[in-house]
N, C-alpha and C positions, 0 to 999 in steps of 0.2 A: 304495722297497721296503718297504712297511709292513705287509703282511698275511701274507706267506709265512714270516716269521721264526718266528712262534709255531707255525704249522702245520708248517713244515719241521723245526724243532727237535723238535717233538713226534713227528715221524715218523722221526727219525734212528736209525740202527742202533746196537745195543749198549746200549740203555737198560736200566738195572738197576732192580730193585724199590726199592733204596735211593734212587735218584733220585726215584722217584714218592712216596716217603715222607719227603722232605726236611722236617725239622721243627725246625731250629735256633731256639732260643728268641727271639733278637733279630731274626730274619727273619720278620716277622709278616704281611705282606700278600701274598696269593696271587693268581695270575692263572690263569684256567681256559681249557682248549681248548674250542672250539665256542661261545664266549661270543657272545651276540647283539649286534647293532649298538647296540641301546638300552642294554644293560648295559655295553658298551664305552664309550659316551659317559658314562654315570654314573660308571664307573671313572676315566675321565680327569678328570672334575670332582673326584672324590675325591682324586686325586693332586695336583691344583692346590691344593686346600684344605690337604692335608698339607704340600705344598711351602711354602705361605705360612707355616704354623706353624713348621716345623723349619728353614726357610731354604734348602732345596734340593729338587729334584724327581728322581724316578726314573722313567725312561721305559719303559713296558711295550712288549713286542713287539706289533706290529699287522700286519694283513694287507697284502700288496702284490702287484702284478701283474708285477713284473720291471723291469729297467732299460730306459728308452726309448732307442732307437738314436740319436736325433738330439739328445740332451740336451747342454747346454753343459758339463756336468761332465766330459765325456770329454777336455777339453783344459785342465782346471783343475789347481790345485796346492793342497795343504794341508800344514800343519806340526803335528807332535805333539811333546809333551815331558812329562816327569814320571817316574813310578815306574819304578825299575830292575827291579822284579818284572814289571811289564807289558811292559817294553821288548822282550824276545825275542818275545813274541806279536805286538806291534805291528810289529816289524821284519820278521818272517817274513810276516806278513799283507800288509804294504806291498809286499814283493817279489812275492808271488803276485798281488796286485791289479794292480800295474803291468805284470806279464807278460801279464795278461789285457787290460788297457786301457793300451796302451803310450804313449799321449799324456798320461796323467795323471802327476802328480808327488806322491809322498807322502814327506815328510821326517820322520824320527823321531830323537829324542835323549832321553837320560835326564835325571838331575838329582834325582830323588826326588819323592814325591807332593806335598810342599810346593811344589816348583818348578812342578809341573803345575797346581796350583790357582792359584798366584800368576800364572802366565803366561796362563792362560785368563781370569782376572779382568781382567788388564791388556791383553788383546787381542794378546799377542805370538804366540800360537799359535791354531790353529783347534780343536784337540782336546787336552785334558789327559789324562794317564794317572795313575791313582791306585789304591792298594791299600787304601784306607780311605775312608769318608765324610769330608766336610770337617769340620774342627775349628770350634768356636764362633768362634774368632778369625778364621778364614778366611771364615766366614759373615758376621761383622760387617764384614769388609773387602771386601764384594762390589762396592761402588761402583756400585750400581744393576744389576749383573749378576745374573741368575737362573740358578744352576747347575743343570744337568741331568746326572744320573748314568745311564750306560748299562752295565748289567752285561754282561761279556763272558766271564767264566770263574770257576771256583771255585778256591780255593787254601787253604793252611794255613800258619801260621807254625810252623816246626818247630824245637824246641830240639835242638841237636846238640853232640856232644863228640868230641874226638879219641879214637881207639881206645886210646890209652895210659891213659885214665881207666877204662874198663870195656868189656866186650864188649856189655853191655846195662845200661840204667840207667832207674830209675823215679823221678820227682820229682813232688811236688804242685806246684800253681801257686805256692803261697807259698814252698816250698823253692827253686824256680827264682828267685823274686823276691829271696830272701835272698842267693843267690849273686851276682846282678848288683848288689845293693845293698852288697856287701862285708861282710855280716854273717858269712858263712862265707868264710874266706880259704884254707883248706886242704881238700883233697878228703875227708880222713878225718873232718873236722868235719861234713860233710854226711851221710855214712853210714859206719859202721864197715866196714872191709874195703877201702875205696877207698884209693888211694895217699896217703901223707903227702907230698904235693907241693902247692905253691902253685897256686891256681886262676888260669888265664890267661883273662881275660874279654874277649870280642870283641863289639862292638855296632855298630849302624848309626849314621850321622850324624843329628844333630837335624833334624827335618823329614821323615825317612823314614817312609813309611806302614807298612813292616814293623816298624820300631822302635815306632811309635805303637801298633800293634795288640798287639805283644808286651807293652808296658808297661801297656796297658789291662787285660790279664788277669792279669799276674803281679806288678805293682808298685803300680799306682794303688789297688787295694782296701786296701792296707796302708800307703799313703803312703810307699812306698819311693822312693828316687831312686838313679840309677846312680852307683856309686862309681868309683874309678879303673878305667878300661877303655880298650881299644884300639879307636878308632873307625875304621870302614871305609866307603867311599862307595857300596858296591853289594853286592848279593847275591853276585856272583862273587868279590869281594874277601874277603867273610866266608868263603865256601866255601873258597877257597885257603888262608886263614890257619888255619882249623880242620883242614884236611887235613894241614898241614905243621907244626903247632905242638903239641908234647906238652902234655898236661894243660889243653887249652883247651876253652872252652865258648862257644857263640854261638847265633845263630838265623838261619834262612834260609827263604825260600818253598819250598813243596813241590817246585817244579820244579827246585830246585838241590840236592836231596839226591844223594849219591853213595855208592859202596861204600867210600870212604875216610874216612867219618865214621859215627858211631853216632847214629841218631835216638833221642831220649829219649821214653819213654812218660810222659804227663802225666795228672794227675787233680786234680779239685777235692777239697777236704778231705773224707775219709770216703767217697769214690767210688772205683770201680775205675780202674786205670791204662789209658790208651788210647793205642795207637801211631798215628802219622800214616800210616795206610794209605789207599789209594784208597777202600775201602769205608767206613772210619770218617769220612773227610772228606765223602763224598757223603751219608752218612746224618746228618751233623751232630753225631755223638757225640764227635769229637775236639774238645778244649776250645778250640782257637784256629783255627777255620775262618772263612773270609771270602770275600767276592766281590772280584773285580778289575773296575775300571771304566775306561771312557772318559768324559770329562767335557766338556760343552760349555757355552757361556755363554748359550745359549737353545736352544729346541727346533729342531734343524736343519731348514732348509727342504727340503721334498720336492724331490728332483732336484738338490740340492747335492752336491758331492763328499764333504763330511763325512758327509752322510746316507747316501750310497752306500757309503762305506768302513765305517761302523759296521754297516750292514746286512750287508755282506760278512762281517765278523768274527763276527756273530751267526748267520750262515747255517750249514747243515750243513758246507759246505766250510771255512768259517772256523773252526768248532768242531773240525774235524779238525786244523787248524793249531794250535789251542790245545793239543790233546792231544799233537801231535808235539813241542811245546816242553816237555812234562813237566807240564802243568797239567791241570785237569779241565774237561770241557765243562759248560755249564749244564745243570741237571736238566731232565727232560722238562716238568715243571710246577714252576716255581720261584717263590720268595717274593722280595719286594723289601724290603730293609732300610729 
């Protein structure tokens, strides 16, 4: 199913102007509706060149004519593992897909983005799940594998605090980094008027895509490292800890926000504070917005179960599942990082 994805997503309901104006600075390559076959071929060559340079490839949506009724994929099985952010999307999509094609088997498990990349490189799974592009160390360890990234959703890494800290809170990216680096240890050191209580820091485990994305924006620019912190193995675990622990701070994917925590408005130095709302994430103005990916070790063969399942998640029906899990569907015209 290689050509309806772009056309179908472009025609999906509820598209906003924000989606059509997606302009996040590090997401630079655009794909256009109605592109001719010649330009599509040129674009694919361009992606291959870029992939050769950066060490991985991003697969654009291409036209398709539907699933053939007599294809062997209908009795096949695949395994997925990786990002716990992507996990609820993959799990719900697998259930829906197997309900439609009940002789297929789609097995999904978490482990973090690092596990997803490791297991797709080593051939343990058919599809990895990631909430970030591969790190240079993962690219260097590809063992001859050529990673292909398939965007399936939009997300944001949201800094959150327990309501005991404040009913609303603004932080610059550097202030957030200082908290997680242990430079601030009491809340009233961060801002006057906050409680004189020790900060309880909650982070994801090493290898987590959510952690990697958070640190890229809030810690790496100032060479900060995480101080004493309470590591959790998943977004749900961080969510539960923040909701039940006074004076705590952590970060979760957008789909894991709840009424029992306070999302923090973030800003780059000298810029306005931006809350993690749907509109702000779709328009790219929220400072820590990102794509979520399926990852394969090669471009999936047309007619394979991996190809069909990725097509399904990128289709209008699959994108409804994305939104039902609290994440954001791909923009009508979207860029590829």
